[in-house]
C-alpha positions as CSV (number, residue, x, y, z in Angstrom):
1,M,89.5,71.0,91.0
2,S,90.0,73.3,88.0
3,G,90.7,76.9,87.7
4,H,93.5,78.7,89.7
5,A,93.9,79.3,93.4
6,I,95.6,82.7,92.9
7,L,95.3,85.2,90.1
8,V,97.3,88.4,90.2
9,D,96.0,91.0,87.7
10,G,94.3,88.0,86.0
11,K,97.5,85.8,85.7
12,P,98.2,82.7,87.7
13,S,100.7,83.3,90.5
14,G,102.4,81.8,93.5
15,P,101.7,83.0,97.1
16,L,104.2,85.9,97.2
17,V,102.5,88.6,95.1
18,F,103.1,92.0,96.7
19,D,106.4,93.9,96.8
20,M,107.5,93.8,100.4
21,N,108.1,97.6,100.3
22,S,104.7,98.4,99.0
23,P,102.3,100.3,101.2
24,T,99.9,97.3,101.1
25,I,102.5,95.4,103.1
26,T,104.1,98.1,105.2
27,R,101.0,100.1,106.1
28,G,97.9,98.0,105.2
29,D,97.0,100.6,102.5
30,G,94.5,98.7,100.4
31,C,91.0,97.3,100.4
32,F,89.5,93.9,100.1
33,E,86.4,91.7,99.8
34,V,85.7,88.1,101.0
35,M,82.9,86.2,99.4
36,R,81.6,82.6,100.0
37,V,81.7,80.0,97.2
38,Y,78.8,77.6,97.2
39,G,78.6,75.0,94.5
40,G,81.3,76.7,92.6
41,V,79.4,80.0,92.6
42,A,80.5,83.2,94.4
43,F,77.6,84.2,96.6
44,E,76.4,87.8,96.1
45,C,79.4,88.5,93.9
46,D,77.9,91.7,92.3
47,A,77.2,93.3,95.8
48,H,80.7,92.4,97.0
49,L,82.4,93.9,93.9
50,D,80.2,97.0,94.1
51,R,81.5,97.5,97.6
52,L,85.1,96.9,96.5
53,G,84.6,99.7,94.0
54,R,83.3,102.1,96.7
55,S,86.2,101.2,99.0
56,A,88.7,101.7,96.2
57,A,87.3,105.2,95.4
58,M,87.5,106.2,99.1
59,M,91.2,105.2,99.1
60,D,92.0,106.7,95.7
61,L,92.9,103.3,94.3
62,Q,92.3,102.4,90.7
63,A,90.2,99.2,90.5
64,P,90.5,96.9,87.5
65,P,87.7,97.0,85.0
66,R,84.5,95.3,86.4
67,A,84.4,92.8,83.5
68,D,87.9,91.6,84.5
69,L,87.0,91.3,88.2
70,D,84.0,89.3,87.3
71,S,86.0,87.0,85.1
72,W,88.8,86.6,87.7
73,V,86.3,85.7,90.5
74,K,84.6,83.1,88.3
75,Q,88.0,81.5,87.4
76,V,89.1,81.3,91.0
77,A,85.6,80.0,92.1
78,A,86.2,77.1,89.8
79,Y,89.2,76.0,91.8
80,G,86.9,74.5,94.5
81,P,83.2,74.1,94.9
82,E,83.1,75.2,98.5
83,G,85.4,77.9,99.9
84,L,86.2,81.6,100.2
85,I,87.4,84.0,97.6
86,R,89.4,87.0,98.8
87,V,89.9,89.9,96.4
88,I,92.7,92.3,97.5
89,L,93.4,95.6,95.8
90,G,96.7,97.0,97.1
91,R,98.7,100.2,96.5
92,G,102.0,99.6,94.7
93,A,105.4,100.8,95.6
94,E,105.0,103.5,93.0
95,P,101.9,105.7,92.3
96,G,99.5,104.0,89.8
97,A,101.0,100.6,90.4
98,E,98.0,99.0,92.1
99,K,97.9,95.2,92.2
100,C,94.7,93.1,92.4
101,V,94.9,89.6,93.9
102,V,92.0,87.1,93.7
103,T,92.6,84.0,95.8
104,W,90.7,80.9,96.9
105,H,91.0,79.3,100.3
106,P,89.0,76.8,102.4
107,V,86.3,77.9,104.8
108,P,87.8,77.8,108.3
109,A,86.1,75.6,110.8
110,R,83.5,77.5,112.8
111,P,81.6,76.5,116.0
112,D,77.8,75.8,115.7
113,T,77.2,78.5,118.4
114,M,79.3,81.4,119.7
115,T,80.1,83.3,122.8
116,L,80.9,87.0,122.8
117,F,82.8,89.2,125.1
118,P,81.8,92.9,125.1
119,L,84.7,95.3,124.5
120,I,84.8,99.1,124.1
121,A,86.3,99.9,120.7
122,P,87.8,103.4,120.9
123,W,89.1,103.1,117.3
124,H,85.6,102.7,115.9
125,S,84.0,105.8,114.5
126,A,80.6,104.8,116.1
127,G,78.8,107.3,113.8
128,R,81.5,110.0,113.6
129,P,82.2,110.7,109.9
130,W,85.7,110.2,108.5
131,D,87.3,109.7,105.1
132,L,87.1,105.9,105.1
133,A,83.8,105.4,106.9
134,G,82.1,102.3,105.5
135,G,85.2,101.2,103.5
136,K,86.5,97.6,103.8
137,T,90.1,98.4,104.3
138,L,93.0,96.0,105.1
139,S,93.7,97.8,108.4
140,Y,92.1,95.3,110.7
141,A,94.7,95.2,113.5
142,P,92.6,96.8,116.2
143,N,89.7,94.3,115.4
144,M,92.1,91.4,115.6
145,A,93.4,92.6,118.9
146,A,89.8,92.6,120.2
147,T,89.3,89.0,119.1
148,R,92.5,87.9,120.9
149,H,91.4,89.8,124.0
150,A,88.0,88.0,123.9
151,V,89.7,84.6,123.4
152,K,92.0,85.2,126.4
153,E,88.8,85.9,128.5
154,G,87.5,82.5,127.4
155,F,85.1,83.6,124.7
156,D,84.9,82.9,121.0
157,E,84.8,86.5,119.8
158,A,84.5,90.1,120.8
159,L,81.4,92.3,120.6
160,L,82.4,95.9,119.9
161,V,80.6,98.7,121.7
162,S,81.2,102.4,121.8
163,D,82.3,104.5,124.8
164,D,78.6,105.0,125.8
165,R,77.9,101.2,125.5
166,T,76.1,101.4,122.1
167,V,76.3,98.1,120.3
168,L,78.3,98.3,117.1
169,E,79.4,95.0,115.4
170,G,81.9,92.2,115.8
171,P,85.5,92.4,114.6
172,V,84.5,90.5,111.3
173,F,80.7,90.2,111.5
174,S,77.4,91.9,112.2
175,V,75.2,91.3,115.2
176,A,71.5,91.1,115.7
177,W,69.1,89.9,118.4
178,V,65.4,89.4,119.2
179,H,64.0,91.7,121.9
180,E,60.4,91.2,122.9
181,G,59.7,89.5,119.6
182,V,61.3,92.2,117.4
183,W,64.4,91.4,115.4
184,E,66.9,94.3,116.0
185,T,70.3,95.2,114.6
186,P,72.6,98.3,114.7
187,S,71.9,100.8,111.9
188,L,74.4,101.9,109.3
189,D,74.4,105.4,110.6
190,L,76.8,104.1,113.2
191,L,79.2,103.6,110.3
192,I,79.5,99.9,110.9
193,L,80.4,97.9,107.8
194,D,77.5,97.6,105.3
195,S,77.8,93.8,105.5
196,I,76.5,91.9,102.4
197,T,75.3,89.0,104.5
198,R,73.5,91.5,106.8
199,R,71.7,92.8,103.7
200,V,70.6,89.4,102.7
201,V,69.3,88.6,106.2
202,L,67.5,92.0,106.4
203,E,65.7,90.9,103.2
204,L,64.9,87.5,104.8
205,V,63.5,89.1,107.9
206,S,61.5,91.6,105.8
207,D,59.9,88.7,103.9
208,S,58.9,86.9,107.1
209,D,56.3,87.8,109.7
210,V,58.9,88.8,112.3
211,P,58.9,92.6,113.0
212,M,62.2,94.3,112.6
213,R,64.0,97.5,113.7
214,E,67.3,99.1,112.8
215,G,68.7,101.7,115.2
216,R,71.1,102.6,118.0
217,F,70.8,100.2,120.9
218,S,72.5,100.0,124.2
219,L,74.4,96.9,125.4
220,D,71.8,96.6,128.2
221,R,69.1,96.1,125.6
222,L,71.0,93.3,123.9
223,L,71.5,91.7,127.3
224,E,67.7,91.6,127.8
225,A,67.2,89.9,124.4
226,E,65.6,86.5,124.0
227,E,68.0,85.5,121.1
228,V,71.3,86.8,119.8
229,M,73.0,85.9,116.5
230,V,76.0,86.9,114.5
231,I,75.8,87.4,110.7
232,G,78.7,87.2,108.3
233,T,80.3,85.6,105.2
234,T,82.0,82.7,107.0
235,R,79.5,82.5,109.9
236,E,76.3,82.9,107.9
237,V,73.7,83.1,110.7
238,T,75.1,81.6,113.9
239,P,73.4,81.6,117.3
240,V,75.0,83.3,120.2
241,V,74.7,81.4,123.5
242,A,76.5,83.9,125.8
243,V,77.3,87.6,125.8
244,G,79.6,88.1,128.8
245,E,77.8,86.4,131.7
246,Q,74.4,86.5,130.1
247,K,73.2,83.2,128.6
248,Y,70.9,82.6,125.7
249,Q,69.0,79.7,124.0
250,W,69.1,78.9,120.4
251,G,65.8,80.5,119.6
252,P,63.1,80.0,116.9
253,V,63.8,83.2,115.0
254,T,67.5,82.3,114.6
255,K,66.6,78.8,113.4
256,R,64.1,80.2,110.8
257,L,66.7,82.7,109.5
258,R,69.3,80.0,109.2
259,E,66.9,77.8,107.2
260,A,65.9,80.8,105.0
261,F,69.5,81.6,104.4
262,V,70.2,78.1,103.2
263,R,67.3,78.3,100.8
264,R,68.6,81.7,99.5
265,V,72.0,80.1,98.8
266,R,70.4,77.2,97.0
267,Q,68.4,79.6,94.9
268,S,71.6,81.6,94.0
269,I,73.3,78.3,92.8
270,D,70.2,77.3,90.7
271,E,70.1,80.8,89.1
272,A,73.8,81.0,88.3
């Protein structure tokens, strides 16, 4: 390995990088990005850093110059050919004392298939505008509680739904399914996260012969689907074999999208 596992404002650092009294630590007042490293290349780096900039602007945080961020990500990506890069922009203990941390860590082990437990998410805006709608903030505690709830029920992860049972997203991933041959996914007007991996998969579906639809869909519609999949940085395109008591097969559309995603990754490495 070369490069550095952790850079703080561009300088090598140990693991303790934030003042313990900073709002980043005490209140989760910051934003972040996570990107996958394939072959030493940060996948969709530009899109991730664009979103970091939007999140920072929502939170009145001063992001480092883009050229610096690009350089720091490349340096940390060189630490290991396969892994994850996390970029954290946190508020300092004093106004204007933002700190940017770029760190590498291994990809956690993930199952080949997933099971989801539907949960109402009263903290989710579900389309109601608010100041941080669409931002990728550090305040993930409600989502992590949903994951723990699902695991206690015997499932791998939670599926977040609104009070009226509209399908939203997972705690750390997007969701899609195939209903009567049409690939469907919740639309961004629900103020779900504008997932970078979701964008890539939307492009892959658009380039295929599979019809697609974004919109607002009930949980009942998902439960009637032929295939269900989760989409995200660490999970890529992973088939879902159960949502609650409803069982699913690993279907042909999911398989095609997984294969197309692998080709897209290889292309990005070749073009780097």
